C-alpha positions as CSV (number, residue, x, y, z in Angstrom):
1,M,-0.1,0.1,0.0
2,G,1.4,3.3,-1.1
3,R,2.2,6.0,1.6
4,N,3.5,9.6,1.2
5,L,6.4,9.8,3.7
6,K,7.7,12.9,2.8
7,P,8.6,15.2,5.6
8,R,5.2,17.2,6.5
9,H,7.0,20.1,8.1
10,K,8.9,20.8,5.2
11,A,5.8,20.8,3.0
12,S,4.1,23.0,5.5
13,R,6.9,25.5,4.9
14,R,7.1,25.1,1.2
15,F,3.1,25.7,1.0
16,G,3.0,28.3,3.6
17,E,0.3,26.6,5.8
18,N,0.3,24.0,8.3
19,V,-0.4,20.8,6.1
20,A,1.0,18.5,8.9
21,E,-2.0,19.6,11.1
22,T,0.2,19.7,14.2
23,V,-0.6,21.7,17.0
24,K,2.6,23.6,16.9
25,S,2.9,25.1,13.4
26,P,6.2,24.5,11.7
27,L,5.8,28.2,10.2
28,A,5.9,29.5,14.0
29,K,9.6,29.9,13.8
30,R,10.3,29.3,10.0
31,N,7.7,30.9,7.9
32,Y,9.7,30.5,4.8
33,P,10.7,27.4,2.5
34,S,13.4,25.1,3.9
35,G,16.8,25.0,2.2
36,V,20.5,25.9,3.0
37,H,20.3,29.5,2.2
38,G,17.6,30.4,4.9
39,P,15.1,33.0,4.2
40,K,15.4,35.0,0.9
41,K,13.1,37.1,-1.4
42,S,12.0,35.7,-4.7
43,F,11.2,37.9,-7.5
44,K,10.7,34.8,-10.0
45,K,7.2,35.1,-11.6
46,V,5.4,32.0,-11.0
47,S,3.7,30.7,-14.2
48,E,0.1,29.6,-14.3
49,Y,1.2,26.2,-14.7
50,G,3.5,26.6,-11.8
51,K,0.5,27.6,-9.8
52,Q,-1.7,24.7,-10.8
53,L,1.1,22.3,-10.0
54,M,1.8,23.8,-6.6
55,E,-2.0,23.6,-5.7
56,K,-2.2,19.8,-6.7
57,Q,1.2,19.2,-4.8
58,K,-0.5,21.0,-1.7
59,A,-3.6,19.0,-1.9
60,K,-1.7,15.7,-2.1
61,A,0.3,16.9,1.0
62,I,-3.0,17.8,3.0
63,Y,-4.5,14.2,2.3
64,G,-1.2,12.4,2.4
65,L,-1.7,10.8,-1.1
66,L,0.8,9.6,-3.8
67,E,0.5,10.8,-7.5
68,K,-1.2,8.1,-8.8
69,Q,-3.8,7.9,-6.0
70,F,-4.6,11.5,-6.2
71,A,-4.9,11.1,-10.2
72,L,-7.4,8.1,-9.7
73,T,-9.4,10.3,-7.2
74,F,-9.5,13.1,-9.8
75,G,-10.6,10.6,-12.5
76,R,-13.5,9.4,-10.2
77,A,-14.6,13.0,-9.7
78,Q,-14.8,13.6,-13.3
79,K,-17.0,10.6,-13.9
80,M,-19.5,11.8,-11.2
81,A,-22.5,13.8,-12.0
82,G,-22.2,17.6,-10.8
83,D,-19.4,19.9,-10.4
84,V,-15.8,18.4,-10.8
85,N,-14.6,20.8,-8.2
86,E,-16.8,19.9,-5.5
87,N,-16.7,16.1,-6.4
88,L,-12.9,16.1,-5.8
89,L,-13.1,17.5,-2.4
90,V,-16.2,15.4,-1.3
91,L,-14.3,12.2,-2.4
92,L,-11.3,13.2,-0.4
93,E,-13.3,14.3,2.7
94,S,-15.0,10.9,2.3
95,R,-11.9,8.7,2.7
96,L,-12.0,6.7,5.6
97,D,-8.7,8.1,7.0
98,N,-10.1,11.7,6.6
99,V,-13.4,10.7,8.3
100,V,-11.7,9.4,11.4
101,F,-9.4,12.5,11.5
102,R,-12.6,14.8,10.9
103,G,-14.6,12.8,13.6
104,G,-12.1,13.7,16.2
105,L,-10.8,10.1,16.6
106,A,-7.3,11.0,15.6
107,P,-5.3,14.4,15.8
108,T,-3.8,14.3,12.3
109,R,-4.6,12.2,9.0
110,R,-1.4,10.6,9.1
111,L,-2.4,8.9,12.4
112,A,-5.8,8.2,11.3
113,R,-4.4,6.3,8.4
114,Q,-2.1,4.3,10.8
115,L,-5.1,3.3,13.0
116,V,-7.0,2.1,9.8
117,T,-4.2,0.0,8.5
118,H,-3.6,-1.6,11.7
119,G,-7.1,-2.7,11.9
120,H,-8.7,-0.5,14.6
121,F,-12.1,0.0,12.9
122,T,-15.3,-1.9,11.9
123,I,-17.8,-0.7,9.5
124,G,-21.0,-2.6,9.9
125,A,-19.9,-6.2,10.8
126,G,-16.7,-6.3,8.9
127,K,-13.2,-4.9,9.7
128,V,-12.1,-2.2,7.0
129,N,-8.2,-1.5,6.8
130,I,-8.1,0.4,3.6
131,P,-7.4,4.2,4.3
132,S,-9.0,5.1,0.8
133,Y,-12.2,3.3,1.4
134,T,-15.0,5.7,0.5
135,V,-17.4,6.0,3.6
136,K,-21.0,6.4,2.6
137,P,-24.0,8.3,4.3
138,G,-25.6,5.8,7.0
139,E,-22.4,4.0,7.7
140,T,-21.0,3.7,11.1
141,I,-17.3,3.5,11.9
142,K,-16.8,1.7,15.4
143,V,-13.5,1.1,17.2
144,K,-13.2,-2.8,17.7
145,T,-13.9,-3.7,21.1
146,N,-10.6,-5.3,21.7
147,K,-8.7,-2.3,20.8
148,A,-10.8,0.1,22.6
149,K,-9.6,-1.0,25.9
150,K,-5.9,-0.5,25.1
151,G,-3.3,2.1,24.9
152,Y,-4.3,5.0,22.6
153,W,-7.9,4.5,23.0
154,L,-7.9,4.5,26.7
155,A,-6.0,8.0,26.8
156,L,-8.4,9.2,24.1
157,T,-11.5,8.7,26.2
158,E,-10.3,11.0,28.7
159,K,-9.9,14.0,26.2
160,I,-13.0,13.1,23.9
161,E,-15.4,15.0,25.9
162,K,-13.9,18.3,24.4
163,T,-14.2,16.8,20.7
164,E,-16.5,18.1,18.3
165,P,-16.8,16.2,14.9
166,A,-17.3,17.8,11.5
167,G,-21.0,18.7,10.8
168,W,-21.7,15.8,8.5
169,L,-20.8,13.4,11.3
170,S,-22.0,12.4,14.6
171,L,-19.6,11.1,17.4
172,D,-20.7,8.5,19.9
173,K,-18.0,9.4,22.6
174,K,-19.1,6.6,24.9
175,N,-18.8,3.9,22.3
176,L,-16.2,5.5,20.1
177,A,-18.4,5.3,17.1
178,L,-18.6,7.5,14.1
179,T,-22.0,7.7,12.1
180,V,-21.8,9.6,8.6
181,N,-25.1,11.4,8.5
182,S,-24.8,12.7,4.8
183,R,-22.1,13.7,2.3
184,P,-20.1,16.8,3.3
185,N,-21.8,19.8,1.8
186,Q,-20.3,23.1,0.4
187,N,-19.9,24.6,3.8
188,D,-18.1,21.5,5.1
189,L,-15.5,21.4,2.3
190,P,-12.1,22.8,3.0
191,K,-11.6,26.4,1.9
192,N,-7.6,26.2,1.6
193,I,-7.8,24.1,-1.7
194,T,-8.2,26.2,-5.1
195,T,-9.7,23.0,-6.9
196,S,-10.2,25.1,-10.2
197,L,-6.4,25.2,-10.4
198,I,-6.3,21.4,-10.0
199,V,-8.8,20.8,-12.7
200,D,-7.1,23.1,-15.2
201,F,-3.8,21.0,-14.3
202,Y,-5.5,18.0,-15.4
203,S,-7.0,19.4,-18.3
204,R,-4.0,20.5,-20.0
């Protein structure tokens, strides 16, 4: 299974925002791209293609996807009815690892992905360990009973009372279960990704 193992802090500095989702932003001390020359002004004009490429790379970094995974997701978005811009974000948000993150069961997408691949969750009667699984409205993601009494989950139960899931999800804090009430609507979708640039990149 492919994983994006590139340093998240370097990515945050390159894109100018905290794509690592860490509590302490990498930009707090160094709000410039990494490199041996330190901060420096750049007067180089970025081409339209450069802007499109950067936006695609940023979206990949945020969701932790490799190139092929992201391209396949975009292909699915194109085949769906409706606006491809919204479809792309809905598909990315509906990934199982992202839903676990948005539901407050993991502080970062990277940890959510790890929990999924290690078999911590069930959907319905079966175990699902595929981070890219597209969660559908009406499905409930539950922490396996034999996992809920151990390590990470025991520590989480002490903090979860302050957790608020995304608006399209419901969190049963006592039973560590997430229910998908609907697809994320336009207000639920991230505002820091300019999908039109991504669409233009793949339309070249």
